[in-house]
C-alpha positions in Angstrom: 0.1 0.0 0.0 1.6 3.0 -1.0 1.7 5.8 1.5 0.3 9.4 0.6 3.1 12.0 1.1 2.6 14.8 3.6 1.8 18.3 2.7 5.7 19.0 3.7 7.0 16.6 1.5 4.7 17.9 -1.6 5.7 21.5 -0.7 9.3 20.7 -0.8 9.2 18.4 -3.8 7.3 21.2 -5.4 10.0 23.6 -4.6 12.8 21.3 -5.9 11.1 21.0 -9.3 10.5 24.5 -9.5 14.0 25.5 -9.0 15.3 22.6 -11.6 12.8 23.9 -14.1 14.3 27.4 -13.5 17.9 26.5 -13.9 16.9 24.4 -16.8 20.6 23.5 -18.2 22.6 26.1 -16.2 24.4 25.6 -12.9 24.0 27.9 -10.1 27.2 29.4 -8.8 29.3 28.1 -6.1 32.7 29.0 -4.3 35.7 27.4 -3.1 38.8 28.5 -0.9 40.4 29.0 -4.4 38.2 32.0 -5.4 38.8 35.4 -4.2 35.2 36.1 -2.7 35.1 33.0 -1.0 35.6 34.2 2.8 33.8 37.5 2.3 30.7 35.5 0.9 31.2 33.3 4.0 31.3 35.9 6.2 28.5 37.8 4.9 25.9 35.3 4.0 26.9 32.2 6.1 28.1 34.0 9.5 26.6 31.2 11.6 28.5 28.6 9.9 32.2 27.8 12.0 35.2 25.7 10.9 37.7 24.6 13.3 40.7 23.3 11.6 42.2 20.0 12.8 45.1 22.0 14.3 43.0 23.5 17.0 41.9 20.5 18.3 44.0 18.3 20.9 46.1 15.7 19.4 45.1 13.2 21.9 41.5 13.7 21.0 42.0 13.1 17.6 43.9 9.9 18.2 41.3 8.6 20.5 38.5 9.4 18.3 39.9 7.9 15.3 40.9 4.6 16.9 37.0 4.5 17.8 35.9 4.9 14.6 38.1 2.2 13.5 36.9 -0.3 16.1 33.2 0.6 15.6 33.6 -0.6 11.9 35.9 -3.8 12.7 33.4 -5.0 15.1 30.3 -4.3 12.6 28.7 -1.8 14.3 27.6 0.4 11.4 24.6 0.0 9.4 23.3 1.5 6.4 19.6 2.6 7.2 16.5 1.6 5.0 14.6 4.8 5.3 11.5 6.0 3.8 11.4 8.8 1.3 8.0 9.6 -0.7 6.6 5.9 0.1 9.3 4.3 -1.0 11.9 2.3 1.0 15.7 3.6 0.2 18.8 2.3 1.4 21.0 4.9 2.5 25.0 5.3 1.0 26.1 5.9 4.3 26.7 3.4 7.2 25.6 4.6 10.5 25.2 4.1 14.2 23.6 6.5 16.9 25.4 7.0 20.2 24.1 9.1 22.9 21.9 9.7 26.0 20.8 6.3 27.3 17.2 5.4 26.6 17.3 8.4 23.9 15.9 7.8 20.3 16.3 9.9 17.1 14.2 9.7 14.0 14.8 10.8 10.6 13.2 10.0 7.4 10.4 7.8 8.9 13.3 5.8 10.6 13.6 5.9 14.4 17.4 4.9 15.7 18.0 3.7 19.2 20.9 5.0 20.9 23.6 2.9 21.8 24.5 4.5 25.0 27.5 6.2 25.8 28.3 5.7 29.9 26.6 7.7 32.3 26.3 7.8 35.8 23.7 5.2 37.0 23.1 3.3 33.9 24.4 -0.4 33.7 24.9 -1.0 30.2 26.7 -3.9 29.0 28.6 -3.9 25.8 29.4 -6.8 23.6 33.3 -5.7 23.3 35.7 -3.6 25.3 36.6 -1.6 22.4 33.0 -0.8 21.9 32.9 0.1 25.4 35.8 2.3 25.0 34.5 4.0 21.9 31.3 4.7 23.5 33.4 6.5 26.1 35.3 8.4 23.7 32.2 10.0 21.9 31.2 11.0 24.9 34.4 12.8 25.6 34.4 14.3 22.0 30.7 15.4 22.8 32.1 17.1 25.9 34.6 19.0 23.9 32.4 19.9 21.4 29.9 21.3 23.8 32.3 23.7 25.0 33.9 24.5 21.6 30.0 25.3 20.6 29.4 27.3 23.5 32.2 29.5 23.1 31.3 30.0 19.5 27.6 30.8 20.2 29.0 33.4 22.9 31.2 34.9 20.1 28.1 35.2 17.9 25.9 36.8 20.6 28.6 39.2 21.2 28.5 40.2 17.6 24.9 40.5 17.8 25.1 42.7 20.8 27.9 44.7 20.1 26.7 44.9 15.9 30.3 44.5 14.8 31.8 41.8 12.3 34.1 40.2 14.6 33.4 36.5 14.2 36.1 34.6 12.4 34.5 31.8 10.4 37.7 29.8 10.1 39.8 29.2 13.1 43.5 27.5 12.5 45.7 26.3 15.4 47.3 29.7 15.7 44.1 31.7 15.9 44.2 33.3 19.7 41.2 31.9 21.8 40.0 34.4 24.3 36.6 33.8 25.7 34.2 36.8 25.6 32.8 35.9 28.9 29.3 36.7 27.7 27.3 36.5 30.9 24.0 38.0 29.7 20.2 36.8 30.3 20.5 34.5 27.3 23.4 32.4 28.8 21.0 29.3 30.0 19.7 29.4 26.7 23.1 29.2 24.7 24.0 26.3 27.2 20.8 24.4 26.0 21.5 25.1 22.5 25.0 23.2 23.0 23.7 20.6 25.1 24.1 17.7 22.8 22.6 14.5 23.8 23.6 12.3 21.1 25.8 11.8 18.1 24.9 10.1 14.6 28.2 8.4 13.5 28.2 8.2 9.4 30.9 6.0 7.5 31.3 5.6 3.7 34.1 4.4 1.2 33.1 6.0 -2.1 34.9 3.4 -4.0 32.7 0.6 -2.9 29.8 2.5 -4.0 28.6 1.7 -7.7 26.4 4.7 -7.7 26.3 8.2 -6.1 23.9 11.2 -7.1 25.3 13.9 -8.8 24.8 17.3 -7.1 22.0 18.6 -9.2 21.8 22.5 -8.7 25.5 23.7 -8.6 27.4 20.8 -10.4 29.5 20.0 -7.5 30.1 16.5 -8.3 29.2 13.1 -6.5 27.2 13.4 -3.3 27.4 11.0 -0.4 24.4 12.9 1.4 21.9 14.9 -0.5 20.8 18.4 0.3 18.9 18.5 3.4 18.0 20.0 7.3 18.7 18.1 9.9 15.6 16.8 11.3 14.0 16.4 14.8 16.2 18.8 16.7 15.4 21.3 19.1 14.6 24.8 17.9 17.7 26.9 17.2 20.3 24.5 18.5 23.5 24.1 16.9 25.4 21.1 15.1 28.7 20.0 15.6 30.5 17.7 13.1 34.1 15.9 13.6 35.3 14.8 10.2 38.0 12.1 9.5 38.4 11.3 6.1 41.1 8.7 6.2 43.7 10.6 4.4 47.2 9.3 4.4 50.3 11.4 5.1 51.4 11.2 1.7 48.3 12.7 0.1 48.5 16.3 -0.8 46.0 19.0 -1.0 45.1 19.8 -4.5 42.7 22.5 -3.7 45.1 25.2 -5.0 45.7 23.7 -8.5 45.1 26.3 -11.0 44.2 24.1 -13.5 41.3 22.3 -11.5 38.0 24.4 -11.6 35.5 24.0 -8.9 36.1 21.8 -6.1 38.3 18.7 -5.8 36.8 16.0 -6.3 39.4 13.6 -4.6 38.8 15.7 -1.3 35.7 15.5 0.7 33.4 18.7 1.0 30.4 20.1 3.0 28.3 22.0 0.7 26.0 25.0 1.9 23.1 26.9 0.2 20.5 29.3 1.3 16.9 27.0 1.1 15.8 27.8 -2.3 17.9 31.0 -3.1 19.4 30.8 -6.5 21.0 34.2 -6.1 23.6 33.7 -3.2 26.5 31.5 -4.4 26.7 28.1 -2.6 30.1 27.2 -0.7 31.5 23.8 -1.0 34.1 23.7 2.0 36.9 20.9 2.1 37.2 18.7 5.0 40.5 17.2 6.3 41.4 14.6 8.7 40.0 16.0 11.9 38.5 19.1 10.7 35.2 20.4 12.8 32.4 22.5 11.6 29.4 24.0 13.4 26.0 25.0 12.4 24.8 27.6 14.8 21.6 29.2 15.9 19.1 28.9 13.1 21.4 27.8 10.3 20.0 24.5 10.1 16.7 25.8 9.5 17.9 28.6 6.9 20.2 26.6 4.9 20.4 23.4 3.6 23.7 21.2 3.6 25.0 18.3 1.8 28.0 16.2 2.0 30.3 15.9 -1.2 32.2 12.4 -1.6 36.0 12.4 -1.8 38.5 9.7 -3.1 39.2 8.1 0.5 36.7 6.5 2.9 35.5 9.0 5.7 34.0 8.9 9.0 32.1 11.7 10.9 30.7 12.1 14.2 27.3 14.6 14.1 26.5 15.7 17.3 23.1 17.1 17.7 20.3 18.3 20.6 17.8 15.9 19.5 14.1 17.2 20.3 13.3 13.8 22.6 9.9 14.6 24.2 8.4 11.9 22.7 11.5 9.8 22.0 12.6 8.6 25.3 12.2 4.9 26.9 10.7 6.8 30.1 8.2 8.4 27.7 6.9 5.6 25.9 6.6 3.4 29.3 4.9 6.4 30.9 2.8 6.3 27.8 2.0 2.6 28.4 1.2 3.2 32.1 -1.3 5.7 30.9 -2.7 3.3 28.3 -3.2 0.4 30.3 -4.9 2.2 33.4 -8.7 1.5 32.1 -7.9 -2.1 33.3 -9.9 -2.9 36.1 -9.3 -6.5 36.5 -7.4 -9.4 34.6 -8.4 -12.9 34.7 -6.0 -16.2 34.6 -6.6 -16.6 31.1 -5.8 -13.0 30.1 -8.9 -11.4 29.8 -9.6 -8.4 31.1 -12.7 -6.1 32.5 -12.4 -2.2 31.8 -13.1 0.5 34.2 -15.0 2.8 31.6 -16.2 3.0 28.7 -15.9 6.9 28.1 -15.2 7.4 24.4 -12.4 9.9 25.1 -10.6 7.2 27.4 -11.0 4.3 24.8 -9.4 6.7 22.0 -6.5 7.3 24.3 -5.8 4.0 24.9 -6.0 3.1 21.2 -3.7 6.0 20.1 -1.3 4.9 22.8 -1.4 1.6 21.2 -0.5 2.7 17.7 2.1 4.6 19.1 3.7 1.7 20.8 3.5 -0.6 17.9 4.4 1.5 15.0 6.6 4.1 16.6 8.7 1.8 18.8 8.1 -2.1 18.4 8.2 -2.0 14.4 10.7 0.4 14.0 13.2 -1.5 16.3 12.7 -4.9 15.0 12.5 -4.0 11.4 16.3 -3.2 12.0 16.7 -6.8 13.1 19.2 -7.6 15.8 21.6 -4.6 14.7 21.7 -3.4 18.3 22.9 -6.7 19.9 26.1 -6.3 18.2 26.8 -3.2 20.5 24.8 -3.7 23.8 22.4 -5.4 25.8 20.7 -2.2 26.5 17.8 -2.4 24.7 16.9 -6.0 25.1 14.7 -5.8 28.4 12.9 -2.5 27.3 11.9 -3.9 24.4 10.5 -7.1 25.7 8.8 -4.9 28.4 7.0 -3.0 25.4 6.2 -6.1 23.7 4.4 -7.4 27.0 2.4 -4.0 27.3 1.6 -4.1 23.8 0.0 -7.5 24.0 -2.0 -6.3 26.9 -3.2 -3.3 24.8 -4.3 -5.9 22.1 -6.2 -7.7 24.8 -7.9 -4.3 25.6 -8.9 -3.6 22.1 -10.8 -7.0 22.1 -12.5 -6.1 25.6 -13.7 -2.8 24.2 -14.8 -4.5 20.7 -16.9 -7.3 22.9 -18.2 -4.5 24.8 -19.5 -2.7 21.7 -21.1 -6.2 20.3 -22.7 -6.6 23.8 -26.5 -7.0 23.8 -28.2 -4.4 26.1 -25.6 -1.6 25.4 -27.3 1.6 24.7 -27.5 2.5 21.0 -26.2 5.9 21.5 -23.6 4.9 23.5 -22.4 2.2 21.1 -22.0 4.8 18.3 -20.1 7.2 20.6 -17.7 4.4 21.3 -17.4 3.3 17.7 -16.7 6.8 16.7 -14.3 7.5 19.2 -12.0 4.5 18.2 -12.7 4.1 14.3 -9.9 6.3 13.3 -6.9 4.5 15.3 -8.4 1.1 14.2 -8.5 2.3 10.9 -5.0 4.0 11.0 -3.8 0.3 12.5 -5.1 -1.4 9.9 -3.3 0.7 7.1 -0.1 0.9 8.8 0.0 -2.8 9.5 -0.6 -3.2 5.8 2.3 -0.9 4.5 4.6 -2.7 7.4 3.9 -6.0 6.0 4.6 -4.8 2.6 7.8 -3.2 3.7 8.9 -6.5 5.4 8.0 -9.0 2.4 9.3 -6.2 -0.4 12.6 -5.7 1.2 15.3 -8.1 1.3 16.8 -7.6 4.7 18.3 -10.7 6.3 18.5 -9.4 9.7 15.0 -9.6 10.2 14.4 -13.2 10.5 16.4 -13.1 13.5 13.6 -11.4 15.3 11.5 -14.1 17.0 8.5 -11.2 17.6 8.4 -10.6 13.8 6.2 -13.9 13.0 3.9 -12.5 15.6 3.7 -8.7 14.7 3.9 -8.8 10.9 1.4 -11.7 10.5 -1.4 -9.4 11.9 
């Protein structure tokens, strides 16, 4: 069953088509560091984009982070995601793993990822390998470092805005004097919240092993590892920090200064930026070398789009973000389960239940939570197979608990339908109950058809490892 695109997706696709029609066979202009106006344009049109060159990052941190990347890859912890784009399943060219605060999730392109927890006080997470545990500790250390760097950049940006002067350098190398501005204004707490990264999405791709990569469609920048996008599911105006490791050997030379080469060097990884749907302002293609970091501050992620342009060597990145987790934590969904099951009065030995209330609003709430548990959590988790067990046992017990709660919700639904069919129930009350539960039950039926089609249409070998699938997908 084909999913109907959302209004936002239709609007985005319409804008893309209008832009391509307007361009016809021409390319929009873009700049690289070889262009004289590159840094001026960056300062004028992209002032909330900051680059920290590798030399400004502690050497010991570089070493630990790069070893952590390689350890996760060695232990098979990086996976290509099957995402949902305009009703179709698409396998990402980039392999990923989400590491972050225990119990948090991150949703993008209709796919929910579950964090492999980094170590936090009071959380007993076991890791399958000592190297995986060390890697998670390292990315927590990197996260703390990038939080400090981000906060300083935000303070500098706030000072610039307050003083109305152009003082924020967009590119900081190892010799740039780092002087904190000591901004202690009323927005200090808000600035800290915007840099309070609670997870990092790690990415890996070897372009030499990818038979096909899309060409960048607007500027002619070359092959893309990640298409133009805004990062999703983030706290409003929060920052994003990215550490890049492009596996360059010491013998490789930077060819960006080659006067014979037009545009960006195709052998070097770049991050591309453009103002969303703007055909007047030149885009930027910024080369990324081993250990470089860049930061998207304030509303840059909302007003601009970015892409990742593939180079020649394999590349890792660690993309730290403040995910909007109000409905995406384990604590949240367990509380929702408790709310959804509080209408049970008694439970018989055979599993049947009796209900406290037949109020339509109460019944609808229970069925809505039923759908949330099934489609936002259980099916999302098991559709990705046993990938998380390669790293940690953290999610095993919680998902088993959610399955048990879901089974009880199935029994509650059956009890509601039995009440609807019960002789002696006033006709008006019957209609009110049916009116309340019709929409969530219809949604459940349609979603189950869609997920069943996804399951049978996609060759995803890890799925067969999860015994719960036979229970869930048979419905």
